[in-house]
N, C-alpha and C positions, 0 to 999 in steps of 0.2 A: 435273793440277789446273786448275780453271777460273780464268781471270783475272777481275779485278774487273769486274762488269757483265754477265758471262755467266751464264746459267741452265742448270743441269743438265737434260738431256733427260728424265731420270727424274722430276724435280720437275714439269716441264711436263706430262708424261703423267699423273701423279697428280692434278694440278689439273684437267686436262681430264676425267678419269674422274669425279672428284667433282662437277664442274659438270654433266656429262651425266646423272648419276643424281639430280639435285637438282631437285625440283619447286618447293618453297618453302623458303627459308632463306638461310644465309650460309656462305661459304667465306672464312676469315680466314688470311692468310699472315703469319707472323712472320719477320722478317729481323734477323740480327745480323752485323755486320761484312761487309755485302754478300752474305751467304749465307742462303738459306732454311733456318731451323732447325726450323720447326714449321708444320703445316697443320691447322687446326681446321675441322670441318664441323658446323654447327648446322642440323638439319633440323626444319622445322615441318610439322605435319599440320593442315590446315584441316578443321574439322568443320562440317557444315551446322547452321544454327540450327533449332531445333524450334519451330514455332508453338504458342502456348498454345492448348489446346483450349477450346471454348466451354463444356464441361461443368465446367471448373475453377471452384470456388467462389471468390467474392470474400471478402476478409477481413471478418469480423464486426465490427461497430462497437460 
């Protein structure tokens, strides 16, 4: 068993892998009683904006 303040190597490896494979997003680590209990990864995918075409009609008045 790990003493207080020590982090399991498996946890560190999991966090490392999640960060290495994340282009945009968040990795959130939840801790209870000095132990990591949950790791969440929220990945965002950036989409390019599409320019409005000149052929698009303006709203009729």
